[in-house]
mmCIF file of the N, C-alpha and C atoms, coordinates in Angstrom:
data_MODEL
# 
_entry.id   MODEL 
# 
loop_
_atom_site.group_PDB 
_atom_site.id 
_atom_site.type_symbol 
_atom_site.label_atom_id 
_atom_site.label_alt_id 
_atom_site.label_comp_id 
_atom_site.label_asym_id 
_atom_site.label_entity_id 
_atom_site.label_seq_id 
_atom_site.pdbx_PDB_ins_code 
_atom_site.Cartn_x 
_atom_site.Cartn_y 
_atom_site.Cartn_z 
_atom_site.occupancy 
_atom_site.B_iso_or_equiv 
_atom_site.pdbx_formal_charge 
_atom_site.auth_seq_id 
_atom_site.auth_comp_id 
_atom_site.auth_asym_id 
_atom_site.auth_atom_id 
_atom_site.pdbx_PDB_model_num 
ATOM 1   N N  . MET A 1 1  ? 27.192 25.427  11.977  1.00 0.00 ? 1  MET A N  1 
ATOM 2   C CA . MET A 1 1  ? 28.291 24.764  11.346  1.00 0.00 ? 1  MET A CA 1 
ATOM 3   C C  . MET A 1 1  ? 29.122 25.786  10.587  1.00 0.00 ? 1  MET A C  1 
ATOM 4   N N  . SER A 1 2  ? 30.084 26.324  11.232  1.00 0.00 ? 2  SER A N  1 
ATOM 5   C CA . SER A 1 2  ? 30.939 27.283  10.547  1.00 0.00 ? 2  SER A CA 1 
ATOM 6   C C  . SER A 1 2  ? 32.184 26.592  10.025  1.00 0.00 ? 2  SER A C  1 
ATOM 7   N N  . ASN A 1 3  ? 32.627 27.040  8.904   1.00 0.00 ? 3  ASN A N  1 
ATOM 8   C CA . ASN A 1 3  ? 33.829 26.476  8.293   1.00 0.00 ? 3  ASN A CA 1 
ATOM 9   C C  . ASN A 1 3  ? 35.060 27.170  8.841   1.00 0.00 ? 3  ASN A C  1 
ATOM 10  N N  . ASP A 1 4  ? 36.177 26.445  8.869   1.00 0.00 ? 4  ASP A N  1 
ATOM 11  C CA . ASP A 1 4  ? 37.432 27.064  9.263   1.00 0.00 ? 4  ASP A CA 1 
ATOM 12  C C  . ASP A 1 4  ? 37.851 28.041  8.189   1.00 0.00 ? 4  ASP A C  1 
ATOM 13  N N  . SER A 1 5  ? 38.739 28.947  8.522   1.00 0.00 ? 5  SER A N  1 
ATOM 14  C CA . SER A 1 5  ? 39.137 29.953  7.533   1.00 0.00 ? 5  SER A CA 1 
ATOM 15  C C  . SER A 1 5  ? 39.877 29.375  6.351   1.00 0.00 ? 5  SER A C  1 
ATOM 16  N N  . GLY A 1 6  ? 40.169 28.563  5.867   1.00 0.00 ? 6  GLY A N  1 
ATOM 17  C CA . GLY A 1 6  ? 40.793 28.059  4.668   1.00 0.00 ? 6  GLY A CA 1 
ATOM 18  C C  . GLY A 1 6  ? 40.129 26.773  4.232   1.00 0.00 ? 6  GLY A C  1 
ATOM 19  N N  . ALA A 1 7  ? 39.087 26.361  4.928   1.00 0.00 ? 7  ALA A N  1 
ATOM 20  C CA . ALA A 1 7  ? 38.435 25.102  4.585   1.00 0.00 ? 7  ALA A CA 1 
ATOM 21  C C  . ALA A 1 7  ? 37.484 25.278  3.410   1.00 0.00 ? 7  ALA A C  1 
ATOM 22  N N  . LYS A 1 8  ? 37.373 24.266  2.651   1.00 0.00 ? 8  LYS A N  1 
ATOM 23  C CA . LYS A 1 8  ? 36.468 24.270  1.503   1.00 0.00 ? 8  LYS A CA 1 
ATOM 24  C C  . LYS A 1 8  ? 35.025 24.174  2.019   1.00 0.00 ? 8  LYS A C  1 
ATOM 25  N N  . PRO A 1 9  ? 34.083 24.910  1.422   1.00 0.00 ? 9  PRO A N  1 
ATOM 26  C CA . PRO A 1 9  ? 32.692 24.814  1.880   1.00 0.00 ? 9  PRO A CA 1 
ATOM 27  C C  . PRO A 1 9  ? 32.146 23.402  1.682   1.00 0.00 ? 9  PRO A C  1 
ATOM 28  N N  . ARG A 1 10 ? 31.344 22.968  2.628   1.00 0.00 ? 10 ARG A N  1 
ATOM 29  C CA . ARG A 1 10 ? 30.769 21.620  2.583   1.00 0.00 ? 10 ARG A CA 1 
ATOM 30  C C  . ARG A 1 10 ? 29.464 21.624  1.814   1.00 0.00 ? 10 ARG A C  1 
ATOM 31  N N  . GLY A 1 11 ? 29.233 20.524  1.128   1.00 0.00 ? 11 GLY A N  1 
ATOM 32  C CA . GLY A 1 11 ? 27.944 20.322  0.484   1.00 0.00 ? 11 GLY A CA 1 
ATOM 33  C C  . GLY A 1 11 ? 26.993 19.675  1.479   1.00 0.00 ? 11 GLY A C  1 
ATOM 34  N N  . LEU A 1 12 ? 25.867 19.227  0.986   1.00 0.00 ? 12 LEU A N  1 
ATOM 35  C CA . LEU A 1 12 ? 24.858 18.610  1.840   1.00 0.00 ? 12 LEU A CA 1 
ATOM 36  C C  . LEU A 1 12 ? 25.392 17.358  2.522   1.00 0.00 ? 12 LEU A C  1 
ATOM 37  N N  . VAL A 1 13 ? 26.075 16.491  1.773   1.00 0.00 ? 13 VAL A N  1 
ATOM 38  C CA . VAL A 1 13 ? 26.603 15.257  2.349   1.00 0.00 ? 13 VAL A CA 1 
ATOM 39  C C  . VAL A 1 13 ? 27.660 15.580  3.408   1.00 0.00 ? 13 VAL A C  1 
ATOM 40  N N  . GLY A 1 14 ? 28.490 16.563  3.166   1.00 0.00 ? 14 GLY A N  1 
ATOM 41  C CA . GLY A 1 14 ? 29.505 16.966  4.136   1.00 0.00 ? 14 GLY A CA 1 
ATOM 42  C C  . GLY A 1 14 ? 28.884 17.503  5.413   1.00 0.00 ? 14 GLY A C  1 
ATOM 43  N N  . GLN A 1 15 ? 27.803 18.247  5.300   1.00 0.00 ? 15 GLN A N  1 
ATOM 44  C CA . GLN A 1 15 ? 27.117 18.772  6.483   1.00 0.00 ? 15 GLN A CA 1 
ATOM 45  C C  . GLN A 1 15 ? 26.480 17.648  7.296   1.00 0.00 ? 15 GLN A C  1 
ATOM 46  N N  . ILE A 1 16 ? 25.849 16.695  6.613   1.00 0.00 ? 16 ILE A N  1 
ATOM 47  C CA . ILE A 1 16 ? 25.235 15.554  7.307   1.00 0.00 ? 16 ILE A CA 1 
ATOM 48  C C  . ILE A 1 16 ? 26.311 14.732  7.999   1.00 0.00 ? 16 ILE A C  1 
ATOM 49  N N  . THR A 1 17 ? 27.431 14.505  7.314   1.00 0.00 ? 17 THR A N  1 
ATOM 50  C CA . THR A 1 17 ? 28.530 13.745  7.901   1.00 0.00 ? 17 THR A CA 1 
ATOM 51  C C  . THR A 1 17 ? 29.090 14.444  9.127   1.00 0.00 ? 17 THR A C  1 
ATOM 52  N N  . ALA A 1 18 ? 29.311 15.737  9.027   1.00 0.00 ? 18 ALA A N  1 
ATOM 53  C CA . ALA A 1 18 ? 29.830 16.493  10.171  1.00 0.00 ? 18 ALA A CA 1 
ATOM 54  C C  . ALA A 1 18 ? 28.861 16.437  11.347  1.00 0.00 ? 18 ALA A C  1 
ATOM 55  N N  . TYR A 1 19 ? 27.568 16.475  11.086  1.00 0.00 ? 19 TYR A N  1 
ATOM 56  C CA . TYR A 1 19 ? 26.582 16.388  12.158  1.00 0.00 ? 19 TYR A CA 1 
ATOM 57  C C  . TYR A 1 19 ? 26.694 15.053  12.885  1.00 0.00 ? 19 TYR A C  1 
ATOM 58  N N  . PHE A 1 20 ? 26.775 13.942  12.142  1.00 0.00 ? 20 PHE A N  1 
ATOM 59  C CA . PHE A 1 20 ? 26.836 12.631  12.774  1.00 0.00 ? 20 PHE A CA 1 
ATOM 60  C C  . PHE A 1 20 ? 28.182 12.370  13.445  1.00 0.00 ? 20 PHE A C  1 
ATOM 61  N N  . ILE A 1 21 ? 29.256 12.955  12.955  1.00 0.00 ? 21 ILE A N  1 
ATOM 62  C CA . ILE A 1 21 ? 30.553 12.799  13.608  1.00 0.00 ? 21 ILE A CA 1 
ATOM 63  C C  . ILE A 1 21 ? 30.535 13.459  14.976  1.00 0.00 ? 21 ILE A C  1 
ATOM 64  N N  . ASN A 1 22 ? 29.867 14.601  15.097  1.00 0.00 ? 22 ASN A N  1 
ATOM 65  C CA . ASN A 1 22 ? 29.866 15.363  16.343  1.00 0.00 ? 22 ASN A CA 1 
ATOM 66  C C  . ASN A 1 22 ? 28.633 15.117  17.199  1.00 0.00 ? 22 ASN A C  1 
ATOM 67  N N  . SER A 1 23 ? 27.817 14.115  16.890  1.00 0.00 ? 23 SER A N  1 
ATOM 68  C CA . SER A 1 23 ? 26.551 13.923  17.585  1.00 0.00 ? 23 SER A CA 1 
ATOM 69  C C  . SER A 1 23 ? 26.575 12.691  18.487  1.00 0.00 ? 23 SER A C  1 
ATOM 70  N N  . GLN A 1 24 ? 25.869 12.776  19.618  1.00 0.00 ? 24 GLN A N  1 
ATOM 71  C CA . GLN A 1 24 ? 25.690 11.621  20.498  1.00 0.00 ? 24 GLN A CA 1 
ATOM 72  C C  . GLN A 1 24 ? 24.661 10.663  19.910  1.00 0.00 ? 24 GLN A C  1 
ATOM 73  N N  . LEU A 1 25 ? 23.868 11.124  18.975  1.00 0.00 ? 25 LEU A N  1 
ATOM 74  C CA . LEU A 1 25 ? 22.868 10.287  18.325  1.00 0.00 ? 25 LEU A CA 1 
ATOM 75  C C  . LEU A 1 25 ? 23.526 9.139   17.564  1.00 0.00 ? 25 LEU A C  1 
ATOM 76  N N  . THR A 1 26 ? 24.729 9.366   17.074  1.00 0.00 ? 26 THR A N  1 
ATOM 77  C CA . THR A 1 26 ? 25.452 8.336   16.332  1.00 0.00 ? 26 THR A CA 1 
ATOM 78  C C  . THR A 1 26 ? 25.689 7.094   17.189  1.00 0.00 ? 26 THR A C  1 
ATOM 79  N N  . VAL A 1 27 ? 26.088 7.293   18.433  1.00 0.00 ? 27 VAL A N  1 
ATOM 80  C CA . VAL A 1 27 ? 26.339 6.170   19.336  1.00 0.00 ? 27 VAL A CA 1 
ATOM 81  C C  . VAL A 1 27 ? 25.046 5.395   19.560  1.00 0.00 ? 27 VAL A C  1 
ATOM 82  N N  . LEU A 1 28 ? 23.950 6.104   19.769  1.00 0.00 ? 28 LEU A N  1 
ATOM 83  C CA . LEU A 1 28 ? 22.661 5.457   19.979  1.00 0.00 ? 28 LEU A CA 1 
ATOM 84  C C  . LEU A 1 28 ? 22.229 4.663   18.748  1.00 0.00 ? 28 LEU A C  1 
ATOM 85  N N  . LEU A 1 29 ? 22.418 5.218   17.562  1.00 0.00 ? 29 LEU A N  1 
ATOM 86  C CA . LEU A 1 29 ? 22.059 4.517   16.333  1.00 0.00 ? 29 LEU A CA 1 
ATOM 87  C C  . LEU A 1 29 ? 22.905 3.262   16.127  1.00 0.00 ? 29 LEU A C  1 
ATOM 88  N N  . VAL A 1 30 ? 24.186 3.331   16.422  1.00 0.00 ? 30 VAL A N  1 
ATOM 89  C CA . VAL A 1 30 ? 25.061 2.164   16.259  1.00 0.00 ? 30 VAL A CA 1 
ATOM 90  C C  . VAL A 1 30 ? 24.646 1.062   17.226  1.00 0.00 ? 30 VAL A C  1 
ATOM 91  N N  . ILE A 1 31 ? 24.365 1.422   18.459  1.00 0.00 ? 31 ILE A N  1 
ATOM 92  C CA . ILE A 1 31 ? 23.936 0.419   19.443  1.00 0.00 ? 31 ILE A CA 1 
ATOM 93  C C  . ILE A 1 31 ? 22.600 -0.190  19.037  1.00 0.00 ? 31 ILE A C  1 
ATOM 94  N N  . ALA A 1 32 ? 21.647 0.633   18.611  1.00 0.00 ? 32 ALA A N  1 
ATOM 95  C CA . ALA A 1 32 ? 20.329 0.130   18.215  1.00 0.00 ? 32 ALA A CA 1 
ATOM 96  C C  . ALA A 1 32 ? 20.438 -0.794  16.998  1.00 0.00 ? 32 ALA A C  1 
ATOM 97  N N  . LEU A 1 33 ? 21.223 -0.421  16.002  1.00 0.00 ? 33 LEU A N  1 
ATOM 98  C CA . LEU A 1 33 ? 21.383 -1.263  14.817  1.00 0.00 ? 33 LEU A CA 1 
ATOM 99  C C  . LEU A 1 33 ? 22.092 -2.571  15.149  1.00 0.00 ? 33 LEU A C  1 
ATOM 100 N N  . THR A 1 34 ? 23.050 -2.522  16.052  1.00 0.00 ? 34 THR A N  1 
ATOM 101 C CA . THR A 1 34 ? 23.742 -3.748  16.458  1.00 0.00 ? 34 THR A CA 1 
ATOM 102 C C  . THR A 1 34 ? 22.787 -4.702  17.163  1.00 0.00 ? 34 THR A C  1 
ATOM 103 N N  . LEU A 1 35 ? 21.986 -4.189  18.105  1.00 0.00 ? 35 LEU A N  1 
ATOM 104 C CA . LEU A 1 35 ? 21.022 -5.034  18.805  1.00 0.00 ? 35 LEU A CA 1 
ATOM 105 C C  . LEU A 1 35 ? 19.965 -5.582  17.851  1.00 0.00 ? 35 LEU A C  1 
ATOM 106 N N  . PHE A 1 36 ? 19.499 -4.757  16.930  1.00 0.00 ? 36 PHE A N  1 
ATOM 107 C CA . PHE A 1 36 ? 18.524 -5.200  15.943  1.00 0.00 ? 36 PHE A CA 1 
ATOM 108 C C  . PHE A 1 36 ? 19.102 -6.314  15.067  1.00 0.00 ? 36 PHE A C  1 
ATOM 109 N N  . SER A 1 37 ? 20.362 -6.160  14.659  1.00 0.00 ? 37 SER A N  1 
ATOM 110 C CA . SER A 1 37 ? 21.004 -7.166  13.807  1.00 0.00 ? 37 SER A CA 1 
ATOM 111 C C  . SER A 1 37 ? 21.180 -8.488  14.536  1.00 0.00 ? 37 SER A C  1 
ATOM 112 N N  . ILE A 1 38 ? 21.596 -8.439  15.804  1.00 0.00 ? 38 ILE A N  1 
ATOM 113 C CA . ILE A 1 38 ? 21.761 -9.664  16.590  1.00 0.00 ? 38 ILE A CA 1 
ATOM 114 C C  . ILE A 1 38 ? 20.415 -10.343 16.783  1.00 0.00 ? 38 ILE A C  1 
ATOM 115 N N  . GLY A 1 39 ? 19.367 -9.569  17.061  1.00 0.00 ? 39 GLY A N  1 
ATOM 116 C CA . GLY A 1 39 ? 18.025 -10.140 17.206  1.00 0.00 ? 39 GLY A CA 1 
ATOM 117 C C  . GLY A 1 39 ? 17.525 -10.770 15.925  1.00 0.00 ? 39 GLY A C  1 
ATOM 118 N N  . THR A 1 40 ? 17.798 -10.136 14.815  1.00 0.00 ? 40 THR A N  1 
ATOM 119 C CA . THR A 1 40 ? 17.371 -10.678 13.527  1.00 0.00 ? 40 THR A CA 1 
ATOM 120 C C  . THR A 1 40 ? 18.105 -11.977 13.207  1.00 0.00 ? 40 THR A C  1 
ATOM 121 N N  . LEU A 1 41 ? 19.391 -12.026 13.495  1.00 0.00 ? 41 LEU A N  1 
ATOM 122 C CA . LEU A 1 41 ? 20.148 -13.252 13.253  1.00 0.00 ? 41 LEU A CA 1 
ATOM 123 C C  . LEU A 1 41 ? 19.607 -14.412 14.082  1.00 0.00 ? 41 LEU A C  1 
ATOM 124 N N  . ALA A 1 42 ? 19.148 -14.120 15.281  1.00 0.00 ? 42 ALA A N  1 
ATOM 125 C CA . ALA A 1 42 ? 18.615 -15.171 16.148  1.00 0.00 ? 42 ALA A CA 1 
ATOM 126 C C  . ALA A 1 42 ? 17.258 -15.663 15.651  1.00 0.00 ? 42 ALA A C  1 
ATOM 127 N N  . LEU A 1 43 ? 16.484 -14.810 14.989  1.00 0.00 ? 43 LEU A N  1 
ATOM 128 C CA . LEU A 1 43 ? 15.127 -15.163 14.572  1.00 0.00 ? 43 LEU A CA 1 
ATOM 129 C C  . LEU A 1 43 ? 15.032 -15.780 13.183  1.00 0.00 ? 43 LEU A C  1 
ATOM 130 N N  . VAL A 1 44 ? 16.023 -15.560 12.338  1.00 0.00 ? 44 VAL A N  1 
ATOM 131 C CA . VAL A 1 44 ? 15.971 -16.066 10.976  1.00 0.00 ? 44 VAL A CA 1 
ATOM 132 C C  . VAL A 1 44 ? 16.222 -17.576 10.999  1.00 0.00 ? 44 VAL A C  1 
ATOM 133 N N  . SER A 1 45 ? 15.342 -18.311 10.342  1.00 0.00 ? 45 SER A N  1 
ATOM 134 C CA . SER A 1 45 ? 15.521 -19.763 10.316  1.00 0.00 ? 45 SER A CA 1 
ATOM 135 C C  . SER A 1 45 ? 16.635 -20.132 9.339   1.00 0.00 ? 45 SER A C  1 
ATOM 136 N N  . LYS A 1 46 ? 17.386 -21.140 9.744   1.00 0.00 ? 46 LYS A N  1 
ATOM 137 C CA . LYS A 1 46 ? 18.504 -21.588 8.917   1.00 0.00 ? 46 LYS A CA 1 
ATOM 138 C C  . LYS A 1 46 ? 18.378 -23.084 8.688   1.00 0.00 ? 46 LYS A C  1 
ATOM 139 N N  . GLU A 1 47 ? 18.681 -23.524 7.490   1.00 0.00 ? 47 GLU A N  1 
ATOM 140 C CA . GLU A 1 47 ? 18.682 -24.945 7.162   1.00 0.00 ? 47 GLU A CA 1 
ATOM 141 C C  . GLU A 1 47 ? 20.043 -25.299 6.585   1.00 0.00 ? 47 GLU A C  1 
ATOM 142 N N  . GLU A 1 48 ? 20.524 -26.493 6.939   1.00 0.00 ? 48 GLU A N  1 
ATOM 143 C CA . GLU A 1 48 ? 21.820 -26.922 6.430   1.00 0.00 ? 48 GLU A CA 1 
ATOM 144 C C  . GLU A 1 48 ? 21.750 -27.213 4.938   1.00 0.00 ? 48 GLU A C  1 
ATOM 145 N N  . ASN A 1 49 ? 20.694 -27.878 4.502   1.00 0.00 ? 49 ASN A N  1 
ATOM 146 C CA . ASN A 1 49 ? 20.490 -28.189 3.088   1.00 0.00 ? 49 ASN A CA 1 
ATOM 147 C C  . ASN A 1 49 ? 19.094 -27.733 2.671   1.00 0.00 ? 49 ASN A C  1 
ATOM 148 N N  . PRO A 1 50 ? 18.929 -26.463 2.364   1.00 0.00 ? 50 PRO A N  1 
ATOM 149 C CA . PRO A 1 50 ? 17.592 -25.984 2.002   1.00 0.00 ? 50 PRO A CA 1 
ATOM 150 C C  . PRO A 1 50 ? 17.148 -26.517 0.636   1.00 0.00 ? 50 PRO A C  1 
ATOM 151 N N  . GLN A 1 51 ? 15.862 -26.779 0.505   1.00 0.00 ? 51 GLN A N  1 
ATOM 152 C CA . GLN A 1 51 ? 15.294 -27.213 -0.772  1.00 0.00 ? 51 GLN A CA 1 
ATOM 153 C C  . GLN A 1 51 ? 14.943 -25.963 -1.577  1.00 0.00 ? 51 GLN A C  1 
ATOM 154 N N  . ILE A 1 52 ? 15.586 -25.822 -2.715  1.00 0.00 ? 52 ILE A N  1 
ATOM 155 C CA . ILE A 1 52 ? 15.364 -24.658 -3.565  1.00 0.00 ? 52 ILE A CA 1 
ATOM 156 C C  . ILE A 1 52 ? 14.684 -25.120 -4.845  1.00 0.00 ? 52 ILE A C  1 
ATOM 157 N N  . ASN A 1 53 ? 13.529 -24.550 -5.142  1.00 0.00 ? 53 ASN A N  1 
ATOM 158 C CA . ASN A 1 53 ? 12.803 -24.863 -6.367  1.00 0.00 ? 53 ASN A CA 1 
ATOM 159 C C  . ASN A 1 53 ? 13.025 -23.743 -7.372  1.00 0.00 ? 53 ASN A C  1 
ATOM 160 N N  . VAL A 1 54 ? 13.725 -24.055 -8.433  1.00 0.00 ? 54 VAL A N  1 
ATOM 161 C CA . VAL A 1 54 ? 13.984 -23.075 -9.478  1.00 0.00 ? 54 VAL A CA 1 
ATOM 162 C C  . VAL A 1 54 ? 12.997 -23.323 -10.601 1.00 0.00 ? 54 VAL A C  1 
ATOM 163 N N  . PRO A 1 55 ? 12.157 -22.346 -10.901 1.00 0.00 ? 55 PRO A N  1 
ATOM 164 C CA . PRO A 1 55 ? 11.192 -22.552 -11.980 1.00 0.00 ? 55 PRO A CA 1 
ATOM 165 C C  . PRO A 1 55 ? 11.902 -22.650 -13.336 1.00 0.00 ? 55 PRO A C  1 
ATOM 166 N N  . GLY A 1 56 ? 11.404 -23.516 -14.154 1.00 0.00 ? 56 GLY A N  1 
ATOM 167 C CA . GLY A 1 56 ? 12.006 -23.700 -15.466 1.00 0.00 ? 56 GLY A CA 1 
ATOM 168 C C  . GLY A 1 56 ? 11.028 -24.368 -16.405 1.00 0.00 ? 56 GLY A C  1 
ATOM 169 N N  . ALA A 1 57 ? 11.372 -24.406 -17.654 1.00 0.00 ? 57 ALA A N  1 
ATOM 170 C CA . ALA A 1 57 ? 10.508 -25.022 -18.659 1.00 0.00 ? 57 ALA A CA 1 
ATOM 171 C C  . ALA A 1 57 ? 11.379 -25.664 -19.737 1.00 0.00 ? 57 ALA A C  1 
ATOM 172 N N  . THR A 1 58 ? 10.845 -26.696 -20.342 1.00 0.00 ? 58 THR A N  1 
ATOM 173 C CA . THR A 1 58 ? 11.499 -27.336 -21.474 1.00 0.00 ? 58 THR A CA 1 
ATOM 174 C C  . THR A 1 58 ? 10.598 -27.159 -22.684 1.00 0.00 ? 58 THR A C  1 
ATOM 175 N N  . VAL A 1 59 ? 11.179 -26.621 -23.741 1.00 0.00 ? 59 VAL A N  1 
ATOM 176 C CA . VAL A 1 59 ? 10.418 -26.392 -24.966 1.00 0.00 ? 59 VAL A CA 1 
ATOM 177 C C  . VAL A 1 59 ? 10.945 -27.347 -26.029 1.00 0.00 ? 59 VAL A C  1 
ATOM 178 N N  . THR A 1 60 ? 10.053 -28.156 -26.595 1.00 0.00 ? 60 THR A N  1 
ATOM 179 C CA . THR A 1 60 ? 10.421 -29.103 -27.637 1.00 0.00 ? 60 THR A CA 1 
ATOM 180 C C  . THR A 1 60 ? 9.501  -28.898 -28.833 1.00 0.00 ? 60 THR A C  1 
ATOM 181 N N  . PHE A 1 61 ? 10.083 -28.856 -30.017 1.00 0.00 ? 61 PHE A N  1 
ATOM 182 C CA . PHE A 1 61 ? 9.238  -28.752 -31.209 1.00 0.00 ? 61 PHE A CA 1 
ATOM 183 C C  . PHE A 1 61 ? 9.881  -29.524 -32.345 1.00 0.00 ? 61 PHE A C  1 
ATOM 184 N N  . ILE A 1 62 ? 9.083  -29.867 -33.305 1.00 0.00 ? 62 ILE A N  1 
ATOM 185 C CA . ILE A 1 62 ? 9.538  -30.637 -34.460 1.00 0.00 ? 62 ILE A CA 1 
ATOM 186 C C  . ILE A 1 62 ? 9.646  -29.689 -35.643 1.00 0.00 ? 62 ILE A C  1 
ATOM 187 N N  . TYR A 1 63 ? 10.833 -29.721 -36.282 1.00 0.00 ? 63 TYR A N  1 
ATOM 188 C CA . TYR A 1 63 ? 11.060 -28.891 -37.461 1.00 0.00 ? 63 TYR A CA 1 
ATOM 189 C C  . TYR A 1 63 ? 11.551 -29.824 -38.564 1.00 0.00 ? 63 TYR A C  1 
ATOM 190 N N  . PRO A 1 64 ? 10.617 -30.259 -39.427 1.00 0.00 ? 64 PRO A N  1 
ATOM 191 C CA . PRO A 1 64 ? 10.975 -31.236 -40.475 1.00 0.00 ? 64 PRO A CA 1 
ATOM 192 C C  . PRO A 1 64 ? 12.068 -30.690 -41.401 1.00 0.00 ? 64 PRO A C  1 
ATOM 193 N N  . GLY A 1 65 ? 13.053 -31.530 -41.659 1.00 0.00 ? 65 GLY A N  1 
ATOM 194 C CA . GLY A 1 65 ? 14.119 -31.153 -42.581 1.00 0.00 ? 65 GLY A CA 1 
ATOM 195 C C  . GLY A 1 65 ? 15.290 -30.472 -41.917 1.00 0.00 ? 65 GLY A C  1 
ATOM 196 N N  . ALA A 1 66 ? 15.215 -30.125 -40.661 1.00 0.00 ? 66 ALA A N  1 
ATOM 197 C CA . ALA A 1 66 ? 16.326 -29.449 -39.977 1.00 0.00 ? 66 ALA A CA 1 
ATOM 198 C C  . ALA A 1 66 ? 17.283 -30.472 -39.411 1.00 0.00 ? 66 ALA A C  1 
ATOM 199 N N  . LEU A 1 67 ? 18.564 -30.110 -39.394 1.00 0.00 ? 67 LEU A N  1 
ATOM 200 C CA . LEU A 1 67 ? 19.581 -30.978 -38.819 1.00 0.00 ? 67 LEU A CA 1 
ATOM 201 C C  . LEU A 1 67 ? 19.785 -30.616 -37.341 1.00 0.00 ? 67 LEU A C  1 
ATOM 202 N N  . PRO A 1 68 ? 19.979 -31.619 -36.494 1.00 0.00 ? 68 PRO A N  1 
ATOM 203 C CA . PRO A 1 68 ? 20.256 -31.287 -35.081 1.00 0.00 ? 68 PRO A CA 1 
ATOM 204 C C  . PRO A 1 68 ? 21.646 -30.668 -34.939 1.00 0.00 ? 68 PRO A C  1 
ATOM 205 N N  . LYS A 1 69 ? 21.754 -29.632 -34.173 1.00 0.00 ? 69 LYS A N  1 
ATOM 206 C CA . LYS A 1 69 ? 23.053 -28.969 -33.950 1.00 0.00 ? 69 LYS A CA 1 
ATOM 207 C C  . LYS A 1 69 ? 23.310 -28.831 -32.473 1.00 0.00 ? 69 LYS A C  1 
# 
């Protein structure tokens, strides 16, 4: 990875980016991730109205002489 004669030197992220821009591996990774995503969408169960249980608690105590606010 040589830099052009007036180009700023690349850091680690720039080198990794340049590698993936110029690599055939990028096309393979995009295709694999797309197929994996489509497969996952097909396998995940979906419900129109899912039942969600939110844990909670009610705390009640008596404080003689206090006014309700």
